[in-house]
C-alpha positions in Angstrom: 2.5 12.7 2.3 3.5 11.7 -1.2 5.2 15.1 -1.9 7.3 14.8 1.3 8.2 11.2 0.7 9.3 11.9 -2.9 11.4 14.9 -1.8 13.1 12.6 0.7 14.2 10.3 -2.2 11.8 7.4 -1.7 10.8 5.4 -4.7 7.7 3.9 -3.2 5.2 3.9 -0.3 4.2 0.6 1.3 1.1 0.1 3.4 -0.5 -3.0 4.9 -4.1 -3.6 5.8 -6.5 -6.3 6.8 -7.1 -8.6 3.9 -10.4 -10.1 4.8 -14.0 -8.8 5.0 -15.8 -7.6 1.9 -12.6 -6.3 0.3 -13.6 -2.6 0.7 -10.3 -1.6 2.3 -8.2 -3.2 -0.4 -10.4 -1.5 -3.1 -9.8 1.8 -1.3 -6.0 1.4 -1.5 -6.2 0.3 -5.1 -8.3 3.4 -6.0 -5.5 5.5 -4.5 -3.0 3.9 -6.9 -1.6 1.1 -4.7 -1.1 -2.4 -6.0 -1.2 -5.6 -4.0 2.3 -7.0 -3.4 1.9 -10.0 -1.0 -0.4 -11.5 1.6 0.9 -12.4 5.1 -0.5 -13.9 8.2 0.0 -13.1 11.9 -1.7 -15.9 13.8 -5.2 -15.9 12.4 -5.0 -12.3 11.1 -4.6 -12.1 7.3 -2.9 -9.0 6.0 -2.1 -7.5 2.6 1.1 -5.6 1.7 0.4 -2.8 -0.9 2.9 -0.7 -2.8 2.5 2.8 -4.4 5.3 3.6 -6.9 6.4 7.2 -6.8 7.7 9.4 -9.6 10.6 11.6 -8.8 9.8 15.3 -8.4 10.9 17.4 -11.4 
């Protein structure tokens, strides 16, 4: 996915996930290189926006 996204000129990949529980999902994304950007709420559902910066292909 990252290769295709970079070749299309994108500078970052954004993802969102559930921000509650034991934090395992957030840790997974962080282990993949994502950083937490902002928390949001939809009703009682708490979410976390994450960002993965991309390097241009050489």
